[in-house]
C-alpha positions as CSV (number, residue, x, y, z in Angstrom):
1,M,128.2,37.3,129.4
2,S,124.7,36.0,129.0
3,T,122.3,37.4,126.4
4,H,120.0,38.4,129.3
5,C,122.8,40.5,130.8
6,K,123.6,42.2,127.5
7,V,119.9,43.1,126.9
8,G,119.7,44.5,130.5
9,I,122.8,46.7,130.0
10,Q,121.5,47.9,126.6
11,S,118.2,48.7,128.2
12,N,119.8,50.7,131.1
13,F,122.0,52.5,128.6
14,G,118.9,53.4,126.6
15,R,117.2,54.8,129.7
16,I,120.3,56.8,130.7
17,K,120.6,58.2,127.1
18,F,116.9,59.1,127.1
19,L,117.5,61.3,130.2
20,L,121.0,62.6,129.6
21,V,120.6,63.8,126.0
22,P,117.6,66.1,126.7
23,L,119.4,67.3,129.8
24,F,122.5,68.1,127.8
25,L,120.5,69.9,125.1
26,F,118.5,71.9,127.7
27,T,121.8,72.9,129.5
28,A,123.6,73.9,126.3
29,I,120.7,76.0,124.9
30,F,119.9,77.7,128.2
31,S,123.5,78.5,129.0
32,L,123.9,80.3,125.7
33,Y,120.6,82.2,126.1
34,L,121.8,83.1,129.6
35,F,125.2,84.4,128.3
36,T,123.5,86.6,125.7
37,L,120.7,87.8,128.0
38,C,119.7,91.5,128.0
39,P,120.6,92.9,131.5
40,T,117.8,95.5,131.6
41,V,114.7,96.9,129.9
42,G,114.6,96.9,126.1
43,L,112.6,98.8,123.4
44,I,109.1,98.2,122.1
45,D,106.8,96.5,124.7
46,A,109.5,95.4,127.3
47,G,108.8,98.2,129.7
48,E,105.1,97.5,129.7
49,F,105.5,93.8,130.2
50,I,108.0,94.2,133.1
51,T,105.8,96.8,134.9
52,G,102.8,94.5,134.3
53,A,104.6,91.7,136.2
54,K,105.1,94.1,139.1
55,F,101.5,95.5,139.3
56,L,99.6,92.8,137.4
57,N,98.4,95.4,134.9
58,I,96.1,94.7,131.9
59,L,98.5,94.6,129.0
60,H,97.8,95.8,125.4
61,P,95.4,93.7,123.3
62,T,94.9,90.8,123.4
63,G,95.7,91.2,127.2
64,Y,97.9,88.1,127.6
65,P,96.5,86.9,130.9
66,L,98.5,83.7,131.0
67,F,101.8,85.6,130.4
68,S,100.8,88.1,133.0
69,L,100.2,85.5,135.7
70,I,103.4,83.5,134.9
71,S,105.5,86.7,134.9
72,R,103.9,87.8,138.1
73,L,104.9,84.6,139.8
74,F,108.4,84.7,138.3
75,S,108.8,88.3,139.5
76,F,109.1,87.1,143.1
77,L,112.4,85.3,142.4
78,P,115.2,86.9,144.5
79,L,117.5,87.3,141.4
80,G,118.8,90.5,139.9
81,N,116.5,93.3,139.0
82,L,113.0,92.8,137.8
83,A,113.9,93.5,134.2
84,W,116.6,90.8,134.3
85,R,114.2,88.3,135.8
86,M,111.6,88.8,133.1
87,N,114.3,88.4,130.4
88,L,115.4,85.3,132.2
89,L,111.8,84.0,132.0
90,S,111.8,84.4,128.2
91,A,115.1,82.4,128.1
92,L,113.7,79.6,130.2
93,I,110.5,79.4,128.2
94,S,112.4,79.3,124.9
95,T,114.6,76.6,126.2
96,F,111.6,74.4,127.1
97,S,110.2,75.2,123.6
98,A,113.5,73.9,122.1
99,L,113.3,70.8,124.3
100,F,109.8,69.8,123.3
101,F,110.6,70.5,119.6
102,F,113.5,68.1,120.0
103,L,111.2,65.5,121.5
104,F,108.8,66.0,118.7
105,L,111.6,65.4,116.1
106,Q,112.9,62.4,118.0
107,K,109.4,60.9,118.0
108,I,109.3,61.2,114.2
109,H,112.8,60.3,113.2
110,K,114.3,58.5,116.3
111,R,117.7,59.7,115.2
112,L,119.8,62.2,117.2
113,L,121.8,62.9,114.0
114,I,118.6,64.6,112.7
115,S,116.9,65.9,115.9
116,F,120.0,67.5,117.3
117,P,121.1,69.8,114.5
118,V,117.5,70.8,113.6
119,T,116.8,71.7,117.3
120,F,120.0,73.9,117.4
121,L,118.9,75.6,114.1
122,Y,115.6,76.4,115.7
123,S,117.0,77.6,119.1
124,F,119.6,79.8,117.6
125,S,117.8,81.1,114.6
126,L,117.7,84.9,114.8
127,T,113.9,84.9,115.1
128,V,113.9,82.6,118.2
129,W,117.1,83.9,119.7
130,S,115.9,87.5,119.6
131,V,112.8,86.7,121.7
132,S,114.7,84.6,124.1
133,T,117.0,87.3,125.5
134,E,114.3,89.9,126.3
135,V,110.9,89.7,127.8
136,E,108.3,88.9,125.1
137,V,105.1,87.0,124.8
138,Y,106.3,85.2,121.6
139,S,108.6,82.8,123.4
140,L,105.5,81.4,125.3
141,T,103.6,81.0,122.0
142,A,106.7,79.2,120.6
143,L,106.5,76.8,123.6
144,F,102.9,76.1,123.0
145,C,103.7,75.3,119.3
146,S,106.3,72.8,120.4
147,L,104.1,71.3,123.1
148,I,101.2,70.9,120.7
149,L,103.4,69.4,118.0
150,Y,104.8,66.9,120.5
151,F,101.3,65.8,121.5
152,I,100.2,65.7,117.9
153,S,103.0,63.3,117.1
154,R,101.3,61.1,119.8
155,W,97.8,61.7,118.5
156,E,96.7,58.1,118.6
157,E,97.7,57.8,122.3
158,R,95.0,58.0,125.0
159,N,94.1,61.5,126.2
160,S,96.5,63.3,123.7
161,F,93.5,64.7,121.8
162,L,92.1,66.2,125.0
163,I,95.5,67.6,126.0
164,I,95.9,69.2,122.6
165,A,92.5,70.8,122.8
166,F,93.3,72.2,126.3
167,L,96.7,73.5,125.1
168,F,95.1,75.3,122.1
169,G,92.6,77.0,124.4
170,L,95.3,78.1,126.8
171,A,97.6,79.2,124.0
172,L,95.0,81.5,122.6
173,T,95.1,83.4,125.9
174,N,98.7,84.3,125.1
175,H,98.7,85.2,121.4
176,M,96.5,84.9,118.4
177,M,99.4,83.7,116.3
178,I,98.6,80.1,117.4
179,I,95.5,80.3,115.2
180,S,97.6,79.2,112.2
181,L,98.5,75.9,114.0
182,L,95.0,75.5,115.2
183,L,93.6,75.8,111.7
184,A,96.2,73.4,110.3
185,S,95.5,70.9,113.0
186,L,91.8,71.0,112.5
187,L,92.1,70.4,108.8
188,C,94.6,67.7,109.3
189,G,92.3,66.0,111.9
190,L,89.3,66.2,109.7
191,F,91.1,64.7,106.7
192,F,93.1,61.9,108.6
193,Y,91.7,61.4,112.1
194,R,87.9,61.7,111.7
195,H,87.4,58.7,114.1
196,L,89.1,60.7,116.9
197,F,87.1,63.8,116.1
198,G,83.9,61.9,116.3
199,K,84.8,60.1,119.5
200,F,86.2,63.0,121.5
201,F,84.7,66.1,119.9
202,L,82.5,67.2,122.7
203,F,85.1,66.4,125.4
204,G,87.7,68.2,123.3
205,L,85.5,71.2,123.0
206,A,85.1,71.3,126.8
207,F,88.8,71.1,127.3
208,F,89.4,73.8,124.7
209,F,87.0,76.2,126.5
210,L,88.5,75.2,129.9
211,G,91.9,76.5,128.5
212,I,90.5,79.7,126.9
213,S,88.4,80.5,130.0
214,L,91.6,82.1,131.5
215,Y,90.6,85.2,129.5
216,Y,88.0,85.9,132.2
217,F,90.9,86.9,134.4
218,L,91.0,90.2,132.4
219,I,87.4,91.1,133.5
220,L,88.2,90.3,137.2
221,R,91.5,92.2,137.2
222,A,90.1,95.2,135.3
223,S,87.3,95.5,137.9
224,L,90.1,96.1,140.5
225,N,91.4,99.1,138.4
226,P,95.1,98.2,138.3
227,L,97.7,100.9,137.6
228,F,97.6,100.4,133.8
229,N,94.2,99.1,132.8
230,W,94.6,98.8,129.0
231,G,91.3,98.7,127.3
232,N,89.5,98.5,130.7
233,P,87.8,95.2,129.7
234,R,85.4,95.1,132.6
235,D,82.2,94.8,130.5
236,W,81.4,92.4,127.7
237,T,81.8,94.9,124.8
238,R,85.2,96.1,125.9
239,F,86.3,92.6,126.8
240,V,85.6,91.4,123.2
241,W,87.4,94.5,121.8
242,Q,90.4,93.6,124.0
243,I,90.7,89.9,123.2
244,T,90.1,90.4,119.5
245,G,92.7,93.3,119.2
246,K,90.1,95.8,117.8
247,Q,92.5,98.7,117.9
248,Y,95.1,96.9,115.7
249,R,92.7,95.8,112.9
250,V,93.5,98.9,111.0
251,W,96.9,97.3,110.1
252,M,95.5,93.9,109.2
253,F,94.6,93.0,105.7
254,S,94.4,96.6,104.6
255,G,97.7,97.1,102.8
256,S,98.0,97.9,99.1
257,L,99.5,95.4,96.7
258,S,102.8,97.2,96.7
259,E,102.9,97.1,100.5
260,I,102.1,93.4,100.6
261,G,104.8,92.8,98.0
262,R,107.3,94.5,100.3
263,N,106.1,92.5,103.2
264,V,106.5,89.3,101.2
265,S,110.1,90.2,100.4
266,R,110.8,91.0,104.0
267,G,109.2,87.8,105.2
268,L,111.2,85.7,102.8
269,A,114.4,87.5,103.8
270,I,113.7,86.7,107.5
271,L,113.1,83.0,106.8
272,L,116.1,82.8,104.5
273,W,118.3,84.2,107.2
274,D,116.8,81.8,109.8
275,M,117.5,78.9,107.3
276,L,121.1,80.2,106.9
277,F,120.3,80.6,103.2
278,I,122.1,77.3,102.2
279,L,119.6,75.1,104.0
280,L,116.5,76.3,102.2
281,P,117.1,74.0,99.1
282,I,117.4,71.0,101.5
283,A,114.1,72.0,103.2
284,L,112.4,72.2,99.8
285,F,113.8,68.8,98.9
286,G,112.6,67.6,102.3
287,I,109.0,68.4,101.3
288,I,109.1,65.5,98.8
289,C,110.7,63.2,101.4
290,A,108.2,64.2,104.1
291,F,105.1,63.5,102.0
292,K,106.4,60.1,101.2
293,K,107.1,59.2,104.9
294,S,104.5,61.1,106.8
295,R,101.6,62.4,104.7
296,E,99.5,63.6,107.6
297,L,102.2,65.7,109.3
298,S,103.4,67.0,105.9
299,F,99.8,68.2,105.2
300,L,99.6,69.9,108.6
301,F,103.0,71.7,108.2
302,S,102.1,72.8,104.6
303,I,98.9,74.4,105.8
304,L,100.7,75.9,108.8
305,F,103.3,77.6,106.6
306,L,100.8,79.0,104.1
307,V,98.4,80.3,106.8
308,S,101.0,81.9,109.0
309,F,103.0,83.4,106.1
310,F,99.7,84.8,104.6
311,Y,98.8,86.3,108.0
312,A,102.2,87.8,108.6
313,V,102.5,89.6,105.2
314,N,99.1,91.1,105.7
315,Y,99.8,92.6,109.0
316,S,101.8,95.8,108.5
317,I,103.6,96.5,111.8
318,P,107.3,97.2,112.3
319,D,108.1,94.4,114.7
320,I,106.7,91.6,112.5
321,Q,109.6,89.1,112.7
322,P,108.2,86.9,115.5
323,Y,105.0,86.4,113.5
324,Y,107.0,84.1,111.1
325,L,107.7,81.6,113.9
326,P,105.0,79.1,112.8
327,S,106.5,79.3,109.2
328,L,109.9,78.6,110.7
329,F,108.6,75.5,112.5
330,A,107.2,74.3,109.1
331,L,110.5,74.8,107.2
332,L,112.5,73.1,110.0
333,F,110.1,70.1,109.9
334,F,110.7,69.7,106.2
335,L,114.4,70.3,106.6
336,S,114.6,67.4,109.1
337,F,113.4,65.0,106.3
338,G,115.9,66.5,103.9
339,L,118.7,66.0,106.4
340,G,117.4,62.5,107.0
341,E,117.9,61.6,103.4
342,I,121.4,63.1,103.4
343,V,122.3,61.1,106.5
344,R,121.0,57.9,104.8
345,V,123.1,58.6,101.7
346,L,126.3,59.4,103.7
347,R,125.9,56.5,106.0
348,K,128.8,56.4,108.4
349,R,129.9,59.9,107.4
350,G,126.4,61.2,108.3
351,Y,127.9,62.6,111.5
352,V,129.0,65.6,109.4
353,V,125.5,67.0,109.8
354,L,126.2,67.7,113.5
355,L,128.3,70.6,112.3
356,L,125.0,72.3,111.7
357,C,124.7,72.7,115.4
358,C,127.5,75.3,115.3
359,L,126.5,77.2,112.2
360,P,123.5,79.2,113.6
361,V,125.5,80.2,116.7
362,I,128.4,81.4,114.5
363,F,126.0,83.0,112.1
364,N,123.7,84.9,114.6
365,F,125.8,85.4,117.8
366,K,126.8,89.0,117.0
367,K,123.2,90.0,116.1
368,A,121.6,88.2,119.1
369,N,124.1,88.9,121.9
370,K,122.4,91.5,124.2
371,R,124.5,91.1,127.3
372,D,125.7,94.7,127.1
373,Y,122.4,96.2,125.7
374,Y,121.5,99.3,127.7
375,F,120.2,101.3,124.8
376,A,116.6,101.7,125.9
377,E,117.5,102.4,129.5
378,D,120.0,105.0,128.5
379,F,117.5,106.7,126.2
380,A,114.9,107.0,128.9
381,K,117.4,108.1,131.6
382,N,118.8,110.7,129.2
383,V,115.4,112.1,128.7
384,F,114.9,112.2,132.4
385,A,118.2,114.0,132.8
386,S,116.9,116.6,130.3
387,A,113.8,117.4,132.3
388,P,113.8,119.7,135.4
389,K,111.9,118.8,138.5
390,D,108.1,118.4,138.2
391,A,108.2,118.9,134.4
392,I,105.3,117.9,132.1
393,I,106.4,115.9,129.0
394,L,104.1,115.2,126.1
395,T,105.2,112.3,123.9
396,N,104.1,110.0,121.2
397,W,107.2,107.8,121.3
398,W,106.5,104.4,122.6
399,D,110.2,103.4,122.6
400,F,110.7,106.1,125.2
401,Y,107.4,105.8,127.1
402,A,107.5,102.0,127.7
403,P,111.1,101.9,129.2
404,A,110.4,105.1,131.1
405,F,107.2,103.5,132.5
406,Y,109.3,100.7,133.9
407,L,112.1,102.9,135.2
408,R,109.6,105.3,137.0
409,Y,107.2,102.8,138.6
410,V,109.6,99.8,139.3
411,E,113.1,101.3,139.6
412,K,111.6,104.6,141.1
413,H,113.5,107.0,138.8
414,R,112.0,110.5,138.4
415,P,108.6,109.9,140.0
416,D,108.2,113.7,140.0
417,L,107.7,113.9,136.2
418,C,104.3,114.0,134.6
419,I,104.7,112.0,131.3
420,I,101.7,111.9,129.0
421,D,101.4,109.6,125.9
422,K,99.6,111.8,123.5
423,E,98.4,108.9,121.3
424,L,97.1,106.9,124.3
425,C,95.0,110.0,125.1
426,R,92.9,108.9,122.2
427,R,91.7,106.0,124.3
428,L,89.1,106.2,127.1
429,W,90.8,103.7,129.4
430,Y,94.0,105.9,129.5
431,F,92.3,108.6,131.5
432,L,91.8,106.1,134.4
433,Y,95.6,105.9,134.5
434,L,96.0,109.7,134.3
435,K,93.5,110.2,137.1
436,K,95.3,107.7,139.3
437,S,98.8,109.0,138.6
438,Y,98.2,112.7,138.2
439,P,94.9,113.6,139.9
440,W,95.9,117.3,139.9
441,L,96.2,117.3,136.1
442,V,92.7,115.8,135.6
443,E,91.1,118.1,138.2
444,R,92.5,121.3,136.7
445,S,91.4,120.4,133.2
446,C,88.1,118.8,134.1
447,R,86.0,120.9,131.8
448,E,88.1,120.4,128.7
449,L,88.5,116.7,129.7
450,E,84.7,116.1,129.9
451,E,84.2,117.8,126.5
452,F,86.8,115.6,124.8
453,L,85.7,112.4,126.6
454,S,82.1,112.8,125.3
455,Y,83.4,112.9,121.7
456,L,85.9,110.0,122.5
457,H,83.1,107.8,123.8
458,Q,81.1,108.4,120.6
459,F,84.2,107.5,118.5
460,E,85.0,104.3,120.4
461,Y,81.4,103.1,120.2
462,G,81.1,103.9,116.5
463,N,78.6,106.8,116.5
464,L,80.8,109.9,116.1
465,K,79.2,112.6,114.0
466,D,81.7,115.5,114.2
467,N,85.3,114.5,113.1
468,I,86.5,118.1,113.2
469,E,85.2,118.9,116.7
470,I,86.7,115.8,118.3
471,Q,90.2,116.9,117.1
472,N,89.6,120.5,118.2
473,S,88.5,119.3,121.7
474,F,91.6,117.0,121.8
475,I,93.9,120.0,121.2
476,R,92.0,122.1,123.8
477,M,92.5,119.4,126.4
478,L,96.2,118.9,125.7
479,T,96.7,122.7,125.7
480,S,94.9,123.0,129.0
481,F,97.2,120.4,130.6
482,L,100.0,122.9,130.0
483,E,98.3,126.2,130.5
484,K,96.6,125.2,133.8
485,N,99.9,124.1,135.3
486,P,102.0,127.2,134.8
487,E,104.2,126.4,137.8
488,R,105.7,123.4,135.9
489,R,107.9,123.6,132.8
490,H,106.5,122.0,129.7
491,F,108.3,119.8,127.1
492,F,107.6,117.5,124.3
493,L,109.3,114.4,122.7
494,F,107.8,113.3,119.5
495,L,108.4,110.7,116.9
496,P,108.7,111.6,114.1
497,F,110.6,114.7,115.1
498,W,107.6,116.8,114.3
499,D,104.0,115.8,115.0
500,P,100.9,116.9,113.0
501,D,99.2,118.1,116.2
502,L,102.2,120.1,117.3
503,P,101.4,123.4,115.4
504,Q,98.1,123.6,117.2
505,I,99.6,122.8,120.5
506,L,102.4,125.4,120.0
507,K,100.0,128.1,118.7
508,G,101.6,131.4,119.9
509,K,104.5,129.6,121.6
510,K,108.0,128.5,120.7
511,A,109.8,125.1,120.8
512,I,113.2,125.5,122.4
513,P,115.6,122.5,122.2
514,Y,116.7,121.7,125.7
515,G,118.8,118.5,126.3
516,L,117.0,115.8,124.4
517,L,113.6,117.6,124.8
518,Y,111.9,120.6,123.3
519,E,110.6,123.1,125.8
520,I,107.3,124.8,125.1
521,R,107.8,128.5,125.9
522,E,106.4,131.9,125.2
523,D,109.8,133.5,125.1
524,S,113.3,132.5,124.1
525,A,114.9,132.9,127.5
526,Y,118.2,130.9,127.9
527,H,118.4,128.0,130.4
528,F,121.8,126.3,130.7
529,F,121.9,122.5,130.1
530,D,125.0,120.3,130.7
531,Y,125.2,117.6,128.0
532,R,128.1,116.0,129.9
533,K,125.6,114.4,132.3
534,L,124.0,112.4,129.5
535,H,125.1,108.8,129.3
536,F,125.5,106.6,126.2
537,R,126.5,103.0,125.9
538,K,126.5,101.9,122.3
539,P,125.6,98.2,122.1
540,K,127.9,95.8,120.3
541,I,125.0,94.2,118.3
542,P,124.2,95.7,114.9
543,L,121.6,98.5,115.5
544,G,118.1,97.9,114.2
545,E,115.9,100.6,112.7
546,R,114.4,101.7,116.1
547,E,117.9,102.3,117.5
548,K,119.0,104.1,114.4
549,I,116.0,106.4,114.7
550,I,116.9,107.2,118.3
551,L,120.5,107.9,117.3
552,R,119.3,110.2,114.5
553,Y,117.1,112.0,117.1
554,Y,120.1,112.4,119.5
555,S,122.1,114.1,116.7
556,F,119.2,116.1,115.4
557,V,118.1,117.7,118.6
558,S,121.7,118.3,119.7
559,L,122.4,120.2,116.5
560,E,119.2,122.1,117.0
561,R,120.4,123.1,120.4
562,M,123.7,124.3,118.9
563,R,121.8,126.5,116.4
564,Y,119.7,127.9,119.2
565,L,122.8,128.8,121.2
566,S,124.3,130.5,118.1
567,T,127.8,130.8,119.5
568,P,130.5,128.1,119.6
569,Q,131.5,129.2,123.0
570,A,128.1,128.6,124.5
571,A,127.9,125.1,122.8
572,K,131.4,124.3,124.1
573,R,130.3,125.4,127.6
574,E,127.4,123.0,127.5
575,G,129.5,120.1,126.2
576,I,127.4,119.5,123.0
577,E,130.4,118.6,120.9
578,I,131.6,116.0,123.4
579,W,128.2,114.5,123.4
580,L,128.0,114.4,119.6
581,R,131.4,112.7,119.3
582,K,130.2,110.1,121.9
583,I,127.1,109.2,120.0
584,R,128.8,109.2,116.6
585,G,131.8,107.2,117.8
């Protein structure tokens, strides 16, 4: 065979490999995400995001206009229920994120023995896997990180600088977490690529603002008054509040040293788990190797790790794990160089590193598998089952309110109920929703409502002068919601199990446990409740703190009901013991 033919065959094989390897990777990762996909609505913000896809709502700060538009388009797919489709969207986005991270690694190392295992470690780390099986905005931010890194590895190529600028602008319309990569990229560019900055700065700035201009969608959509118009960002002031996350600043950079110390320990534990513990020393060794071979990228990833970790440990919220995603990218980058050195030393036996593809799947499968996860749906439906027709429910429990929001407005479960989030009543925009959903409620309490809203307006715009009276008017308004609708039965569901506002709301009344709710009554009259109609499917994954709180509440309120009934016969007649055995089993 001629040399020319051999070269041709090798060239064709190279092209086939270039196509087949990413295709195999994409299929393998997506298949496992699909197998472990959550079939329905989850806790935290899932219910809000899914309902947002249906009604194109304004979501909580920073608004997430890009995610809203993508999810709206994806919602039209004729597959499963809407919750499943939105979970599928997260799986698909995360798979593309893994694919571009693989292409980034291939661009740097040009060795499948390195790119393959590191991509699998990324894809099936607990942090990434957990946002790939349920609807979340973090998977889209992870995709932007991978895309930007891929184009950064091609920085010298024509137009890459402009594409990167556009992607950063667009990424900021999804989540502020991308700022850590933006800052790292700017510093890296200023130190090592000044000629590109000087040549393309103005064009880059134009492309950046082109991407970030998608935020103006919030103003347009808010002006149409959607069902849930969070923040109501129709004017400039409220728009700025929305995109800068004003309401969440109270949890940012405000913790004590002891709290920050706890956050640091938690953050290190998250990253250690994602690195399977044993791989962290290799990543640390990889830092030395990386700086020898790629000083510019090593500088970028060092800054990325420091900035993102610093931001995450200074943001005190319960669901902080996804905020360590940029730090994970940095550790995996350095790990790739450590593995590269191991492959070089092992030579022909270097294929042993491919075993790392299996380790994260084995290590994290049990914790990440949500294919039988109905916990949030069951919780909301059990509360629905506890409420009689046309009941009013006051709550401060987002892990009930968000899935209930989806079930009521998308799946059409219990549209007769009036469910009021007590804490969202401290925001002006929420009363637009109440007026649209429960006009009778607003009309009957118009006097109390106007009084409270005048104080609330002062509070939101920073000129409140009477802190005591705003609280008193708040209680008067909530009380009027109940007292001016006597034909309806009134309930509350609070987290923690008792709320600081409750004594004032209950003044002169009693809280009677009824199903999973507490009824607000003036007497102790008995109303039968059948606990056998409650449904509980315990997930196979280890329960997180949020699920454990709900389980504790199940047990607590059921035992309270038993004490209220006072006789074992009555408790047996209602089936409370059967219910308790079910949730404790």
